[in-house]
C-alpha positions as CSV (number, residue, x, y, z in Angstrom):
1,X,117.9,115.2,89.6
2,X,115.3,112.6,90.0
3,X,112.2,111.8,88.6
4,X,110.2,113.9,91.5
5,X,112.1,117.1,91.1
6,X,111.5,116.7,87.0
7,X,107.4,116.2,88.0
8,X,107.4,119.1,90.3
9,X,108.9,121.6,87.8
10,X,106.7,120.9,85.2
11,X,103.8,121.0,87.4
12,X,104.8,124.6,88.6
13,X,105.3,125.6,84.7
14,X,102.0,124.1,83.4
15,X,103.4,121.2,81.5
16,X,103.0,117.7,80.9
17,X,104.8,115.7,83.2
18,X,105.6,113.0,80.5
19,X,106.4,115.0,77.4
20,X,106.5,118.3,78.5
21,X,103.9,119.7,76.3
22,X,101.3,122.5,77.6
23,X,99.1,120.5,80.3
24,X,95.4,120.4,80.0
25,X,93.6,122.9,82.1
26,X,93.4,121.6,85.7
27,X,95.5,118.6,84.8
28,X,99.3,117.6,85.0
29,X,99.3,115.6,81.6
30,X,98.7,116.7,78.2
31,X,95.8,115.6,75.9
32,X,97.5,113.0,74.4
33,X,98.9,111.5,77.6
34,X,95.3,111.9,79.4
35,X,93.8,110.0,76.5
36,X,96.3,107.1,76.7
37,X,96.0,107.1,80.5
38,X,91.7,107.0,79.9
39,X,92.0,103.9,77.4
40,X,95.0,101.8,79.9
41,X,92.4,102.2,82.5
42,X,89.6,101.4,81.0
43,X,91.2,98.3,79.7
44,X,92.6,97.4,82.6
45,X,89.6,97.9,85.2
46,X,87.5,95.5,82.8
47,X,89.9,92.5,83.1
48,X,88.8,89.4,84.9
49,X,92.3,89.9,86.8
50,X,91.2,93.1,88.5
51,X,87.7,92.1,89.3
52,X,88.8,89.0,91.4
53,X,91.5,91.0,93.1
54,X,88.4,93.9,93.9
55,X,86.2,91.1,95.0
56,X,88.8,89.9,97.2
57,X,89.6,93.2,98.9
58,X,86.1,93.5,99.3
59,X,85.3,90.6,101.3
60,X,88.6,91.2,103.3
61,X,87.4,94.5,104.2
62,X,83.7,93.4,104.9
63,X,85.1,90.9,107.0
64,X,87.2,93.4,109.2
65,X,84.8,95.8,109.5
66,X,86.1,98.2,107.0
67,X,84.8,100.6,104.2
68,X,84.4,98.4,101.1
69,X,85.6,101.5,98.9
70,X,88.5,103.2,100.8
71,X,89.6,100.9,103.5
72,X,89.0,103.3,106.2
73,X,87.8,101.4,109.8
74,X,84.3,102.1,110.1
75,X,82.8,104.0,113.5
76,X,80.6,101.0,115.1
77,X,78.8,103.4,117.1
78,X,77.6,105.6,114.0
79,X,78.3,103.2,111.1
80,X,77.3,99.7,112.5
81,X,74.3,99.2,109.9
82,X,76.7,100.4,107.0
83,X,79.4,98.8,104.4
84,X,80.8,102.0,103.5
85,X,81.9,105.1,105.4
86,X,79.5,108.0,105.3
87,X,82.5,110.1,102.9
88,X,81.9,107.5,100.1
89,X,78.6,106.8,100.9
90,X,78.0,110.3,99.6
91,X,80.0,109.6,96.6
92,X,78.6,106.3,95.4
93,X,77.9,106.3,91.9
94,X,75.6,103.1,91.8
95,X,72.5,104.4,94.0
96,X,70.5,101.7,92.9
97,X,72.8,99.2,95.0
98,X,73.3,101.8,98.2
99,X,71.6,104.4,99.8
100,X,73.6,106.5,101.5
101,X,76.1,104.0,102.0
102,X,73.6,101.1,103.7
103,X,73.6,97.9,101.6
104,X,70.0,98.2,100.2
105,X,68.4,94.7,100.6
106,X,65.9,93.7,97.9
107,X,62.5,92.2,99.0
108,X,61.4,89.2,97.3
109,X,58.0,89.0,99.2
110,X,56.7,91.9,96.9
111,X,53.5,91.1,95.0
């Protein structure tokens, strides 16, 4: 049997797909593997290598007229002034940078 069948069988039984322990509620991994995965992701996504890849992808997406977050094409009729699609705009975690998906321009002439 392949790995996919193993994972599917464990998911159906509510077991961790890595070690066969009981999976955490609403997850396919046990608490130990969830913690390991969080630690790895925390380290990886803060590396300069990942940031460089992310910057390159976002510049490419901007030039192609795609959503900066998911890469889906933006509808020119509806989203002409947006840099992220409506779906991603609703889930933006940094409201100080975006407002419903529209890039906020800072007013430098304030007094």
